[in-house]
PQR file with spaces between the fields and no chain letter, atoms N, CA, C, O and H, PARSE charges and radii, in Angstrom:
ATOM       1  N    MET     1     -43.586  -38.311   71.263 -0.4000 1.5000
ATOM       2  CA   MET     1     -43.064  -36.961   70.826 -0.0000 2.0000
ATOM       3  C    MET     1     -43.416  -36.647   69.724  0.5500 1.7000
ATOM       4  O    MET     1     -43.521  -37.514   68.857 -0.5500 1.4000
ATOM       5  N    ASN     2     -43.717  -35.204   69.437 -0.4000 1.5000
ATOM       6  CA   ASN     2     -44.076  -34.884   67.923 -0.0000 2.0000
ATOM       7  C    ASN     2     -42.457  -34.403   67.276  0.5500 1.7000
ATOM       8  O    ASN     2     -41.449  -33.878   67.748 -0.5500 1.4000
ATOM       9  H    ASN     2     -43.631  -34.499   70.142  0.4000 1.0000
ATOM      10  N    ASP     3     -42.831  -34.848   66.121 -0.4000 1.5000
ATOM      11  CA   ASP     3     -41.692  -34.433   65.043 -0.0000 2.0000
ATOM      12  C    ASP     3     -42.121  -32.811   64.779  0.5500 1.7000
ATOM      13  O    ASP     3     -43.168  -32.425   64.260 -0.5500 1.4000
ATOM      14  H    ASP     3     -43.650  -35.274   65.737  0.4000 1.0000
ATOM      15  N    VAL     4     -41.253  -32.162   65.176 -0.4000 1.5000
ATOM      16  CA   VAL     4     -41.288  -30.507   64.606 -0.0000 2.0000
ATOM      17  C    VAL     4     -40.148  -30.211   64.090  0.5500 1.7000
ATOM      18  O    VAL     4     -39.031  -30.404   64.570 -0.5500 1.4000
ATOM      19  H    VAL     4     -40.403  -32.477   65.598  0.4000 1.0000
ATOM      20  N    ASP     5     -40.585  -29.494   62.589 -0.4000 1.5000
ATOM      21  CA   ASP     5     -39.724  -29.150   61.713 -0.0000 2.0000
ATOM      22  C    ASP     5     -39.567  -27.560   62.080  0.5500 1.7000
ATOM      23  O    ASP     5     -40.567  -26.843   62.124 -0.5500 1.4000
ATOM      24  H    ASP     5     -41.492  -29.337   62.199  0.4000 1.0000
ATOM      25  N    ILE     6     -38.386  -27.103   62.313 -0.4000 1.5000
ATOM      26  CA   ILE     6     -37.804  -25.670   62.345 -0.0000 2.0000
ATOM      27  C    ILE     6     -38.473  -24.815   61.428  0.5500 1.7000
ATOM      28  O    ILE     6     -38.901  -23.695   61.711 -0.5500 1.4000
ATOM      29  H    ILE     6     -37.573  -27.685   62.277  0.4000 1.0000
ATOM      30  N    VAL     7     -38.559  -25.431   60.207 -0.4000 1.5000
ATOM      31  CA   VAL     7     -38.699  -24.596   58.736 -0.0000 2.0000
ATOM      32  C    VAL     7     -40.177  -24.134   59.232  0.5500 1.7000
ATOM      33  O    VAL     7     -40.382  -22.926   59.354 -0.5500 1.4000
ATOM      34  H    VAL     7     -38.212  -26.341   59.978  0.4000 1.0000
ATOM      35  N    GLU     8     -41.149  -25.010   59.504 -0.4000 1.5000
ATOM      36  CA   GLU     8     -42.486  -24.700   60.060 -0.0000 2.0000
ATOM      37  C    GLU     8     -42.609  -23.900   60.773  0.5500 1.7000
ATOM      38  O    GLU     8     -43.413  -22.997   60.543 -0.5500 1.4000
ATOM      39  H    GLU     8     -40.982  -25.991   59.405  0.4000 1.0000
ATOM      40  N    ILE     9     -41.741  -23.933   62.087 -0.4000 1.5000
ATOM      41  CA   ILE     9     -42.162  -23.107   63.114 -0.0000 2.0000
ATOM      42  C    ILE     9     -41.891  -21.727   63.000  0.5500 1.7000
ATOM      43  O    ILE     9     -42.503  -20.919   63.699 -0.5500 1.4000
ATOM      44  H    ILE     9     -41.087  -24.667   62.274  0.4000 1.0000
ATOM      45  N    PHE    10     -40.911  -21.331   62.071 -0.4000 1.5000
ATOM      46  CA   PHE    10     -40.230  -20.027   62.043 -0.0000 2.0000
ATOM      47  C    PHE    10     -40.578  -19.555   60.479  0.5500 1.7000
ATOM      48  O    PHE    10     -40.060  -18.523   60.053 -0.5500 1.4000
ATOM      49  H    PHE    10     -40.414  -21.987   61.503  0.4000 1.0000
ATOM      50  N    ASP    11     -41.408  -20.288   59.700 -0.4000 1.5000
ATOM      51  CA   ASP    11     -41.684  -20.051   58.329 -0.0000 2.0000
ATOM      52  C    ASP    11     -40.853  -19.475   57.456  0.5500 1.7000
ATOM      53  O    ASP    11     -41.257  -18.484   56.847 -0.5500 1.4000
ATOM      54  H    ASP    11     -41.829  -21.127   60.046  0.4000 1.0000
ATOM      55  N    LEU    12     -39.484  -19.997   57.214 -0.4000 1.5000
ATOM      56  CA   LEU    12     -38.366  -19.630   56.634 -0.0000 2.0000
ATOM      57  C    LEU    12     -38.544  -19.171   55.419  0.5500 1.7000
ATOM      58  O    LEU    12     -37.901  -18.186   55.055 -0.5500 1.4000
ATOM      59  H    LEU    12     -39.155  -20.801   57.708  0.4000 1.0000
ATOM      60  N    ASN    13     -39.387  -19.755   54.631 -0.4000 1.5000
ATOM      61  CA   ASN    13     -39.673  -19.966   53.032 -0.0000 2.0000
ATOM      62  C    ASN    13     -40.110  -18.303   53.181  0.5500 1.7000
ATOM      63  O    ASN    13     -39.461  -17.373   52.700 -0.5500 1.4000
ATOM      64  H    ASN    13     -39.909  -20.554   54.927  0.4000 1.0000
ATOM      65  N    ARG    14     -41.216  -18.196   53.872 -0.4000 1.5000
ATOM      66  CA   ARG    14     -41.794  -16.783   53.775 -0.0000 2.0000
ATOM      67  C    ARG    14     -40.936  -15.682   54.405  0.5500 1.7000
ATOM      68  O    ARG    14     -41.050  -14.576   53.876 -0.5500 1.4000
ATOM      69  H    ARG    14     -41.743  -18.951   54.262  0.4000 1.0000
ATOM      70  N    LEU    15     -40.103  -15.789   55.434 -0.4000 1.5000
ATOM      71  CA   LEU    15     -39.026  -15.006   55.919 -0.0000 2.0000
ATOM      72  C    LEU    15     -38.244  -14.432   55.053  0.5500 1.7000
ATOM      73  O    LEU    15     -38.034  -13.219   55.035 -0.5500 1.4000
ATOM      74  H    LEU    15     -40.010  -16.687   55.864  0.4000 1.0000
ATOM      75  N    LEU    16     -37.665  -15.404   54.127 -0.4000 1.5000
ATOM      76  CA   LEU    16     -36.857  -15.187   52.904 -0.0000 2.0000
ATOM      77  C    LEU    16     -37.322  -14.067   51.810  0.5500 1.7000
ATOM      78  O    LEU    16     -36.744  -13.087   51.339 -0.5500 1.4000
ATOM      79  H    LEU    16     -37.836  -16.389   54.142  0.4000 1.0000
ATOM      80  N    VAL    17     -38.492  -14.582   51.627 -0.4000 1.5000
ATOM      81  CA   VAL    17     -39.323  -13.781   50.664 -0.0000 2.0000
ATOM      82  C    VAL    17     -39.331  -12.267   51.356  0.5500 1.7000
ATOM      83  O    VAL    17     -38.952  -11.275   50.732 -0.5500 1.4000
ATOM      84  H    VAL    17     -38.961  -15.378   52.009  0.4000 1.0000
ATOM      85  N    LEU    18     -39.785  -12.223   52.651 -0.4000 1.5000
ATOM      86  CA   LEU    18     -40.234  -10.735   53.120 -0.0000 2.0000
ATOM      87  C    LEU    18     -38.913   -9.978   53.203  0.5500 1.7000
ATOM      88  O    LEU    18     -38.711   -8.767   53.103 -0.5500 1.4000
ATOM      89  H    LEU    18     -40.093  -13.028   53.157  0.4000 1.0000
ATOM      90  N    THR    19     -38.075  -10.969   53.408 -0.4000 1.5000
ATOM      91  CA   THR    19     -36.465  -10.157   53.151 -0.0000 2.0000
ATOM      92  C    THR    19     -36.148   -9.786   52.090  0.5500 1.7000
ATOM      93  O    THR    19     -35.579   -8.708   51.916 -0.5500 1.4000
ATOM      94  H    THR    19     -38.239  -11.952   53.490  0.4000 1.0000
ATOM      95  N    VAL    20     -36.349  -10.331   51.463 -0.4000 1.5000
ATOM      96  CA   VAL    20     -35.892   -9.706   49.630 -0.0000 2.0000
ATOM      97  C    VAL    20     -36.678   -8.760   49.692  0.5500 1.7000
ATOM      98  O    VAL    20     -36.217   -7.618   49.704 -0.5500 1.4000
ATOM      99  H    VAL    20     -36.812  -11.206   51.604  0.4000 1.0000
ATOM     100  N    LEU    21     -37.914   -8.954   49.742 -0.4000 1.5000
ATOM     101  CA   LEU    21     -39.206   -7.806   49.564 -0.0000 2.0000
ATOM     102  C    LEU    21     -38.651   -6.419   50.382  0.5500 1.7000
ATOM     103  O    LEU    21     -38.657   -5.361   49.752 -0.5500 1.4000
ATOM     104  H    LEU    21     -38.289   -9.881   49.732  0.4000 1.0000
ATOM     105  N    ALA    22     -38.319   -6.429   51.357 -0.4000 1.5000
ATOM     106  CA   ALA    22     -37.868   -5.307   52.251 -0.0000 2.0000
ATOM     107  C    ALA    22     -36.856   -4.727   51.673  0.5500 1.7000
ATOM     108  O    ALA    22     -36.847   -3.532   51.377 -0.5500 1.4000
ATOM     109  H    ALA    22     -38.315   -7.289   51.869  0.4000 1.0000
ATOM     110  N    MET    23     -35.599   -5.800   51.395 -0.4000 1.5000
ATOM     111  CA   MET    23     -34.385   -5.193   50.986 -0.0000 2.0000
ATOM     112  C    MET    23     -34.625   -3.993   49.583  0.5500 1.7000
ATOM     113  O    MET    23     -34.189   -2.845   49.493 -0.5500 1.4000
ATOM     114  H    MET    23     -35.607   -6.770   51.636  0.4000 1.0000
ATOM     115  N    GLY    24     -35.501   -4.802   48.576 -0.4000 1.5000
ATOM     116  CA   GLY    24     -35.514   -4.392   47.552 -0.0000 2.0000
ATOM     117  C    GLY    24     -36.414   -3.024   47.461  0.5500 1.7000
ATOM     118  O    GLY    24     -36.173   -2.242   46.542 -0.5500 1.4000
ATOM     119  H    GLY    24     -35.855   -5.735   48.649  0.4000 1.0000
ATOM     120  N    LEU    25     -37.467   -2.722   48.422 -0.4000 1.5000
ATOM     121  CA   LEU    25     -38.181   -1.692   48.602 -0.0000 2.0000
ATOM     122  C    LEU    25     -37.007   -0.752   49.336  0.5500 1.7000
ATOM     123  O    LEU    25     -36.972    0.428   48.984 -0.5500 1.4000
ATOM     124  H    LEU    25     -37.663   -3.357   49.169  0.4000 1.0000
ATOM     125  N    ALA    26     -36.216   -1.128   50.158 -0.4000 1.5000
ATOM     126  CA   ALA    26     -35.204    0.126   50.784 -0.0000 2.0000
ATOM     127  C    ALA    26     -34.513    0.766   49.444  0.5500 1.7000
ATOM     128  O    ALA    26     -34.457    1.927   49.038 -0.5500 1.4000
ATOM     129  H    ALA    26     -36.245   -2.086   50.444  0.4000 1.0000
ATOM     130  N    MET    27     -33.971   -0.563   48.884 -0.4000 1.5000
ATOM     131  CA   MET    27     -33.138   -0.019   47.784 -0.0000 2.0000
ATOM     132  C    MET    27     -33.697    1.015   46.769  0.5500 1.7000
ATOM     133  O    MET    27     -33.130    2.039   46.388 -0.5500 1.4000
ATOM     134  H    MET    27     -34.016   -1.506   49.214  0.4000 1.0000
ATOM     135  N    VAL    28     -34.958    0.533   46.394 -0.4000 1.5000
ATOM     136  CA   VAL    28     -35.558    1.505   45.811 -0.0000 2.0000
ATOM     137  C    VAL    28     -35.922    2.817   46.290  0.5500 1.7000
ATOM     138  O    VAL    28     -35.823    3.787   45.539 -0.5500 1.4000
ATOM     139  H    VAL    28     -35.418   -0.299   46.704  0.4000 1.0000
ATOM     140  N    VAL    29     -36.359    2.936   47.549 -0.4000 1.5000
ATOM     141  CA   VAL    29     -36.497    4.348   48.272 -0.0000 2.0000
ATOM     142  C    VAL    29     -35.447    5.100   48.556  0.5500 1.7000
ATOM     143  O    VAL    29     -35.517    6.326   48.469 -0.5500 1.4000
ATOM     144  H    VAL    29     -36.440    2.148   48.159  0.4000 1.0000
ATOM     145  N    GLY    30     -34.364    4.483   48.922 -0.4000 1.5000
ATOM     146  CA   GLY    30     -32.990    5.237   48.852 -0.0000 2.0000
ATOM     147  C    GLY    30     -32.384    5.893   47.836  0.5500 1.7000
ATOM     148  O    GLY    30     -31.884    7.019   47.824 -0.5500 1.4000
ATOM     149  H    GLY    30     -34.307    3.487   48.992  0.4000 1.0000
ATOM     150  N    ASN    31     -32.472    5.125   47.034 -0.4000 1.5000
ATOM     151  CA   ASN    31     -31.898    5.322   45.619 -0.0000 2.0000
ATOM     152  C    ASN    31     -32.875    6.443   44.411  0.5500 1.7000
ATOM     153  O    ASN    31     -32.592    7.161   43.452 -0.5500 1.4000
ATOM     154  H    ASN    31     -32.877    4.211   47.043  0.4000 1.0000
ATOM     155  N    GLY    32     -33.839    6.137   44.994 -0.4000 1.5000
ATOM     156  CA   GLY    32     -34.657    7.202   44.148 -0.0000 2.0000
ATOM     157  C    GLY    32     -34.806    8.805   44.940  0.5500 1.7000
ATOM     158  O    GLY    32     -35.054    9.911   44.461 -0.5500 1.4000
ATOM     159  H    GLY    32     -34.070    5.554   45.774  0.4000 1.0000
ATOM     160  N    PHE    33     -34.521    8.333   46.422 -0.4000 1.5000
ATOM     161  CA   PHE    33     -34.417    9.700   46.973 -0.0000 2.0000
ATOM     162  C    PHE    33     -33.151   10.520   46.708  0.5500 1.7000
ATOM     163  O    PHE    33     -33.207   11.750   46.714 -0.5500 1.4000
ATOM     164  H    PHE    33     -34.320    7.434   46.811  0.4000 1.0000
ATOM     165  N    ALA    34     -32.017    9.863   46.476 -0.4000 1.5000
ATOM     166  CA   ALA    34     -30.634   10.338   46.140 -0.0000 2.0000
ATOM     167  C    ALA    34     -30.830   10.744   44.782  0.5500 1.7000
ATOM     168  O    ALA    34     -30.541   11.873   44.384 -0.5500 1.4000
ATOM     169  H    ALA    34     -31.971    8.864   46.471  0.4000 1.0000
ATOM     170  N    ILE    35     -31.340    9.802   44.031 -0.4000 1.5000
ATOM     171  CA   ILE    35     -31.757   10.634   42.414 -0.0000 2.0000
ATOM     172  C    ILE    35     -32.405   11.947   42.728  0.5500 1.7000
ATOM     173  O    ILE    35     -31.874   13.029   42.479 -0.5500 1.4000
ATOM     174  H    ILE    35     -31.576    8.885   44.354  0.4000 1.0000
ATOM     175  N    TRP    36     -33.614   11.794   43.304 -0.4000 1.5000
ATOM     176  CA   TRP    36     -34.307   12.741   43.479 -0.0000 2.0000
ATOM     177  C    TRP    36     -33.439   14.493   44.052  0.5500 1.7000
ATOM     178  O    TRP    36     -33.382   15.650   43.636 -0.5500 1.4000
ATOM     179  H    TRP    36     -34.046   10.914   43.506  0.4000 1.0000
ATOM     180  N    GLN    37     -33.143   14.033   44.709 -0.4000 1.5000
ATOM     181  CA   GLN    37     -32.138   15.243   45.921 -0.0000 2.0000
ATOM     182  C    GLN    37     -30.848   15.758   44.723  0.5500 1.7000
ATOM     183  O    GLN    37     -30.476   16.931   44.697 -0.5500 1.4000
ATOM     184  H    GLN    37     -33.189   13.093   45.047  0.4000 1.0000
ATOM     185  N    HIS    38     -30.307   14.777   43.850 -0.4000 1.5000
ATOM     186  CA   HIS    38     -29.395   15.194   43.310 -0.0000 2.0000
ATOM     187  C    HIS    38     -30.215   16.028   41.835  0.5500 1.7000
ATOM     188  O    HIS    38     -29.383   16.571   41.108 -0.5500 1.4000
ATOM     189  H    HIS    38     -30.609   13.823   43.871  0.4000 1.0000
ATOM     190  N    HIS    39     -31.164   16.119   41.527 -0.4000 1.5000
ATOM     191  CA   HIS    39     -31.760   16.338   40.361 -0.0000 2.0000
ATOM     192  C    HIS    39     -32.434   18.065   40.831  0.5500 1.7000
ATOM     193  O    HIS    39     -32.798   18.955   40.062 -0.5500 1.4000
ATOM     194  H    HIS    39     -31.840   15.678   42.117  0.4000 1.0000
ATOM     195  N    ARG    40     -32.412   18.064   42.181 -0.4000 1.5000
ATOM     196  CA   ARG    40     -32.882   19.264   42.763 -0.0000 2.0000
ATOM     197  C    ARG    40     -31.612   20.086   43.222  0.5500 1.7000
ATOM     198  O    ARG    40     -31.734   21.295   43.418 -0.5500 1.4000
ATOM     199  H    ARG    40     -32.117   17.341   42.805  0.4000 1.0000
ATOM     200  N    GLY    41     -30.379   19.445   43.400 -0.4000 1.5000
ATOM     201  CA   GLY    41     -29.427   20.244   43.247 -0.0000 2.0000
ATOM     202  C    GLY    41     -28.821   20.043   44.923  0.5500 1.7000
ATOM     203  O    GLY    41     -27.730   20.570   45.141 -0.5500 1.4000
ATOM     204  H    GLY    41     -30.281   18.462   43.241  0.4000 1.0000
ATOM     205  N    LYS    42     -29.240   19.586   45.643 -0.4000 1.5000
ATOM     206  CA   LYS    42     -28.951   18.929   47.101 -0.0000 2.0000
ATOM     207  C    LYS    42     -27.885   18.410   47.420  0.5500 1.7000
ATOM     208  O    LYS    42     -27.494   17.820   46.412 -0.5500 1.4000
ATOM     209  H    LYS    42     -30.126   19.158   45.466  0.4000 1.0000
ATOM     210  N    LYS    43     -26.993   18.240   48.432 -0.4000 1.5000
ATOM     211  CA   LYS    43     -26.072   17.052   48.858 -0.0000 2.0000
ATOM     212  C    LYS    43     -26.334   17.259   50.253  0.5500 1.7000
ATOM     213  O    LYS    43     -26.494   18.373   50.750 -0.5500 1.4000
ATOM     214  H    LYS    43     -27.311   18.720   49.250  0.4000 1.0000
ATOM     215  N    PRO    44     -26.381   16.020   50.968 -0.5600 1.5000
ATOM     216  CA   PRO    44     -26.060   15.821   52.375  0.2800 2.0000
ATOM     217  C    PRO    44     -24.967   16.702   52.763  0.5500 1.7000
ATOM     218  O    PRO    44     -23.882   16.829   52.196 -0.5500 1.4000
ATOM     219  N    LYS    45     -25.490   17.423   54.032 -0.4000 1.5000
ATOM     220  CA   LYS    45     -24.424   18.076   54.918 -0.0000 2.0000
ATOM     221  C    LYS    45     -23.117   17.336   55.379  0.5500 1.7000
ATOM     222  O    LYS    45     -23.003   16.277   55.995 -0.5500 1.4000
ATOM     223  H    LYS    45     -26.371   17.320   54.493  0.4000 1.0000
ATOM     224  N    GLY    46     -21.944   18.402   54.791 -0.4000 1.5000
ATOM     225  CA   GLY    46     -21.013   17.550   55.613 -0.0000 2.0000
ATOM     226  C    GLY    46     -20.088   16.213   54.430  0.5500 1.7000
ATOM     227  O    GLY    46     -19.076   15.542   54.633 -0.5500 1.4000
ATOM     228  H    GLY    46     -22.036   19.262   54.290  0.4000 1.0000
ATOM     229  N    GLU    47     -20.935   16.292   53.346 -0.4000 1.5000
ATOM     230  CA   GLU    47     -20.797   15.072   52.475 -0.0000 2.0000
ATOM     231  C    GLU    47     -19.697   15.561   51.219  0.5500 1.7000
ATOM     232  O    GLU    47     -20.112   16.529   50.582 -0.5500 1.4000
ATOM     233  H    GLU    47     -21.757   16.837   53.181  0.4000 1.0000
ATOM     234  N    GLU    48     -18.752   15.179   50.914 -0.4000 1.5000
ATOM     235  CA   GLU    48     -17.894   15.343   50.062 -0.0000 2.0000
ATOM     236  C    GLU    48     -18.095   14.132   48.779  0.5500 1.7000
ATOM     237  O    GLU    48     -18.562   13.011   48.983 -0.5500 1.4000
ATOM     238  H    GLU    48     -18.415   14.393   51.432  0.4000 1.0000
ATOM     239  N    GLY    49     -17.609   14.669   47.385 -0.4000 1.5000
ATOM     240  CA   GLY    49     -17.700   13.747   46.618 -0.0000 2.0000
ATOM     241  C    GLY    49     -18.540   13.919   45.376  0.5500 1.7000
ATOM     242  O    GLY    49     -19.148   14.990   45.365 -0.5500 1.4000
ATOM     243  H    GLY    49     -17.230   15.579   47.219  0.4000 1.0000
ATOM     244  N    GLU    50     -18.757   13.045   44.192 -0.4000 1.5000
ATOM     245  CA   GLU    50     -19.648   13.346   43.318 -0.0000 2.0000
ATOM     246  C    GLU    50     -20.820   12.198   43.351  0.5500 1.7000
ATOM     247  O    GLU    50     -20.589   11.095   43.846 -0.5500 1.4000
ATOM     248  H    GLU    50     -18.263   12.176   44.200  0.4000 1.0000
ATOM     249  N    PHE    51     -21.973   12.503   42.842 -0.4000 1.5000
ATOM     250  CA   PHE    51     -22.870   11.992   42.787 -0.0000 2.0000
ATOM     251  C    PHE    51     -22.422   11.059   41.468  0.5500 1.7000
ATOM     252  O    PHE    51     -21.835   11.477   40.470 -0.5500 1.4000
ATOM     253  H    PHE    51     -22.162   13.399   42.440  0.4000 1.0000
ATOM     254  N    ARG    52     -22.882    9.605   41.744 -0.4000 1.5000
ATOM     255  CA   ARG    52     -22.811    8.436   40.820 -0.0000 2.0000
ATOM     256  C    ARG    52     -23.902    7.578   40.080  0.5500 1.7000
ATOM     257  O    ARG    52     -24.373    6.440   40.084 -0.5500 1.4000
ATOM     258  H    ARG    52     -23.359    9.265   42.555  0.4000 1.0000
ATOM     259  N    GLY    53     -24.057    9.060   39.301 -0.4000 1.5000
ATOM     260  CA   GLY    53     -25.593    8.396   38.565 -0.0000 2.0000
ATOM     261  C    GLY    53     -25.839    7.110   37.779  0.5500 1.7000
ATOM     262  O    GLY    53     -26.998    6.750   37.576 -0.5500 1.4000
ATOM     263  H    GLY    53     -23.675    9.984   39.298  0.4000 1.0000
ATOM     264  N    PRO    54     -24.879    6.454   37.361 -0.5600 1.5000
ATOM     265  CA   PRO    54     -25.098    5.222   37.113  0.2800 2.0000
ATOM     266  C    PRO    54     -25.135    4.082   37.970  0.5500 1.7000
ATOM     267  O    PRO    54     -25.765    3.055   37.716 -0.5500 1.4000
ATOM     268  N    ARG    55     -24.638    4.227   38.706 -0.4000 1.5000
ATOM     269  CA   ARG    55     -24.767    3.276   40.414 -0.0000 2.0000
ATOM     270  C    ARG    55     -25.854    3.441   40.750  0.5500 1.7000
ATOM     271  O    ARG    55     -26.620    2.484   40.868 -0.5500 1.4000
ATOM     272  H    ARG    55     -24.125    5.061   38.912  0.4000 1.0000
ATOM     273  N    ALA    56     -26.298    4.929   41.045 -0.4000 1.5000
ATOM     274  CA   ALA    56     -27.637    4.867   41.472 -0.0000 2.0000
ATOM     275  C    ALA    56     -29.099    4.330   40.927  0.5500 1.7000
ATOM     276  O    ALA    56     -30.090    4.006   41.583 -0.5500 1.4000
ATOM     277  H    ALA    56     -25.676    5.706   40.949  0.4000 1.0000
ATOM     278  N    TYR    57     -28.871    4.349   39.360 -0.4000 1.5000
ATOM     279  CA   TYR    57     -29.744    4.096   38.662 -0.0000 2.0000
ATOM     280  C    TYR    57     -29.724    2.337   38.530  0.5500 1.7000
ATOM     281  O    TYR    57     -30.721    1.616   38.474 -0.5500 1.4000
ATOM     282  H    TYR    57     -28.067    4.612   38.827  0.4000 1.0000
ATOM     283  N    TRP    58     -28.391    1.936   38.503 -0.4000 1.5000
ATOM     284  CA   TRP    58     -28.221    0.443   38.319 -0.0000 2.0000
ATOM     285  C    TRP    58     -28.618   -0.126   39.721  0.5500 1.7000
ATOM     286  O    TRP    58     -29.108   -1.251   39.625 -0.5500 1.4000
ATOM     287  H    TRP    58     -27.582    2.521   38.549  0.4000 1.0000
ATOM     288  N    LEU    59     -28.533    0.375   41.052 -0.4000 1.5000
ATOM     289  CA   LEU    59     -29.179   -0.316   42.434 -0.0000 2.0000
ATOM     290  C    LEU    59     -30.379    0.060   42.211  0.5500 1.7000
ATOM     291  O    LEU    59     -31.113   -0.835   42.629 -0.5500 1.4000
ATOM     292  H    LEU    59     -28.136    1.289   41.130  0.4000 1.0000
ATOM     293  N    LEU    60     -31.154    1.144   41.652 -0.4000 1.5000
ATOM     294  CA   LEU    60     -32.478    1.333   41.859 -0.0000 2.0000
ATOM     295  C    LEU    60     -33.202    0.247   41.345  0.5500 1.7000
ATOM     296  O    LEU    60     -34.029   -0.423   41.963 -0.5500 1.4000
ATOM     297  H    LEU    60     -30.557    1.871   41.312  0.4000 1.0000
ATOM     298  N    GLY    61     -32.783    0.086   39.974 -0.4000 1.5000
ATOM     299  CA   GLY    61     -33.477   -1.335   38.884 -0.0000 2.0000
ATOM     300  C    GLY    61     -32.938   -2.686   39.602  0.5500 1.7000
ATOM     301  O    GLY    61     -33.573   -3.729   39.448 -0.5500 1.4000
ATOM     302  H    GLY    61     -32.112    0.630   39.471  0.4000 1.0000
ATOM     303  N    VAL    62     -31.800   -2.656   40.360 -0.4000 1.5000
ATOM     304  CA   VAL    62     -32.004   -4.167   40.950 -0.0000 2.0000
ATOM     305  C    VAL    62     -33.144   -4.165   42.377  0.5500 1.7000
ATOM     306  O    VAL    62     -33.730   -5.110   42.907 -0.5500 1.4000
ATOM     307  H    VAL    62     -31.284   -1.809   40.485  0.4000 1.0000
ATOM     308  N    GLY    63     -33.148   -2.744   42.690 -0.4000 1.5000
ATOM     309  CA   GLY    63     -33.996   -2.822   43.791 -0.0000 2.0000
ATOM     310  C    GLY    63     -35.598   -3.051   43.487  0.5500 1.7000
ATOM     311  O    GLY    63     -36.474   -3.469   44.244 -0.5500 1.4000
ATOM     312  H    GLY    63     -32.672   -1.977   42.260  0.4000 1.0000
ATOM     313  N    ALA    64     -35.666   -2.680   42.277 -0.4000 1.5000
ATOM     314  CA   ALA    64     -37.333   -3.053   41.679 -0.0000 2.0000
ATOM     315  C    ALA    64     -37.245   -4.279   40.930  0.5500 1.7000
ATOM     316  O    ALA    64     -38.264   -4.722   40.399 -0.5500 1.4000
ATOM     317  H    ALA    64     -34.955   -2.340   41.662  0.4000 1.0000
ATOM     318  N    LEU    65     -36.268   -4.809   40.839 -0.4000 1.5000
ATOM     319  CA   LEU    65     -36.245   -6.221   40.226 -0.0000 2.0000
ATOM     320  C    LEU    65     -36.791   -7.094   41.799  0.5500 1.7000
ATOM     321  O    LEU    65     -37.856   -7.693   41.955 -0.5500 1.4000
ATOM     322  H    LEU    65     -35.441   -4.449   41.270  0.4000 1.0000
ATOM     323  N    MET    66     -35.700   -6.916   42.788 -0.4000 1.5000
ATOM     324  CA   MET    66     -35.963   -7.365   43.931 -0.0000 2.0000
ATOM     325  C    MET    66     -37.569   -7.419   44.543  0.5500 1.7000
ATOM     326  O    MET    66     -38.186   -8.406   44.943 -0.5500 1.4000
ATOM     327  H    MET    66     -34.835   -6.430   42.662  0.4000 1.0000
ATOM     328  N    THR    67     -38.011   -5.988   44.466 -0.4000 1.5000
ATOM     329  CA   THR    67     -39.390   -5.834   44.860 -0.0000 2.0000
ATOM     330  C    THR    67     -40.461   -6.725   44.165  0.5500 1.7000
ATOM     331  O    THR    67     -41.309   -7.350   44.802 -0.5500 1.4000
ATOM     332  H    THR    67     -37.510   -5.186   44.141  0.4000 1.0000
ATOM     333  N    VAL    68     -40.360   -6.734   42.870 -0.4000 1.5000
ATOM     334  CA   VAL    68     -41.170   -7.163   41.792 -0.0000 2.0000
ATOM     335  C    VAL    68     -41.278   -8.990   42.329  0.5500 1.7000
ATOM     336  O    VAL    68     -42.280   -9.669   42.552 -0.5500 1.4000
ATOM     337  H    VAL    68     -39.671   -6.227   42.352  0.4000 1.0000
ATOM     338  N    TRP    69     -39.586   -9.408   42.409 -0.4000 1.5000
ATOM     339  CA   TRP    69     -39.957  -10.913   42.773 -0.0000 2.0000
ATOM     340  C    TRP    69     -40.200  -11.229   44.105  0.5500 1.7000
ATOM     341  O    TRP    69     -40.512  -12.380   44.409 -0.5500 1.4000
ATOM     342  H    TRP    69     -38.771   -8.856   42.228  0.4000 1.0000
ATOM     343  N    GLY    70     -40.064  -10.087   45.183 -0.4000 1.5000
ATOM     344  CA   GLY    70     -40.480  -10.557   46.428 -0.0000 2.0000
ATOM     345  C    GLY    70     -42.383  -10.144   46.530  0.5500 1.7000
ATOM     346  O    GLY    70     -43.106  -10.837   47.245 -0.5500 1.4000
ATOM     347  H    GLY    70     -39.811   -9.152   44.936  0.4000 1.0000
ATOM     348  N    LEU    71     -42.837   -9.196   45.877 -0.4000 1.5000
ATOM     349  CA   LEU    71     -44.374   -9.094   45.346 -0.0000 2.0000
ATOM     350  C    LEU    71     -44.856  -10.449   44.673  0.5500 1.7000
ATOM     351  O    LEU    71     -45.892  -10.939   45.120 -0.5500 1.4000
ATOM     352  H    LEU    71     -42.250   -8.633   45.296  0.4000 1.0000
ATOM     353  N    LEU    72     -44.315  -10.982   43.823 -0.4000 1.5000
ATOM     354  CA   LEU    72     -44.864  -12.251   43.109 -0.0000 2.0000
ATOM     355  C    LEU    72     -44.311  -13.691   43.820  0.5500 1.7000
ATOM     356  O    LEU    72     -44.740  -14.765   43.398 -0.5500 1.4000
ATOM     357  H    LEU    72     -43.473  -10.584   43.460  0.4000 1.0000
ATOM     358  N    SER    73     -43.578  -13.649   44.647 -0.4000 1.5000
ATOM     359  CA   SER    73     -43.470  -14.845   45.571 -0.0000 2.0000
ATOM     360  C    SER    73     -44.512  -14.722   46.803  0.5500 1.7000
ATOM     361  O    SER    73     -44.415  -15.573   47.687 -0.5500 1.4000
ATOM     362  H    SER    73     -43.229  -12.777   44.990  0.4000 1.0000
ATOM     363  N    LEU    74     -45.357  -13.868   46.902 -0.4000 1.5000
ATOM     364  CA   LEU    74     -45.989  -13.829   48.270 -0.0000 2.0000
ATOM     365  C    LEU    74     -46.995  -14.752   48.350  0.5500 1.7000
ATOM     366  O    LEU    74     -47.638  -14.876   49.393 -0.5500 1.4000
ATOM     367  H    LEU    74     -45.435  -13.176   46.183  0.4000 1.0000
């Protein structure tokens, strides 16, 4: 009987890299869009509250770092 390794079947190392890359890209796109909409003076319909600029820029930076790490790890 063959000894099959589960890591080789699902390629878990590559899956982790792709997951980090996808999450990083989602953070960059989502926060970039929020910042862009704020600069245009638009808010989501039915939403109240203020725009948290430092938080959006921080998450944009973290997302960019995750994206670069994911791309370099491919």
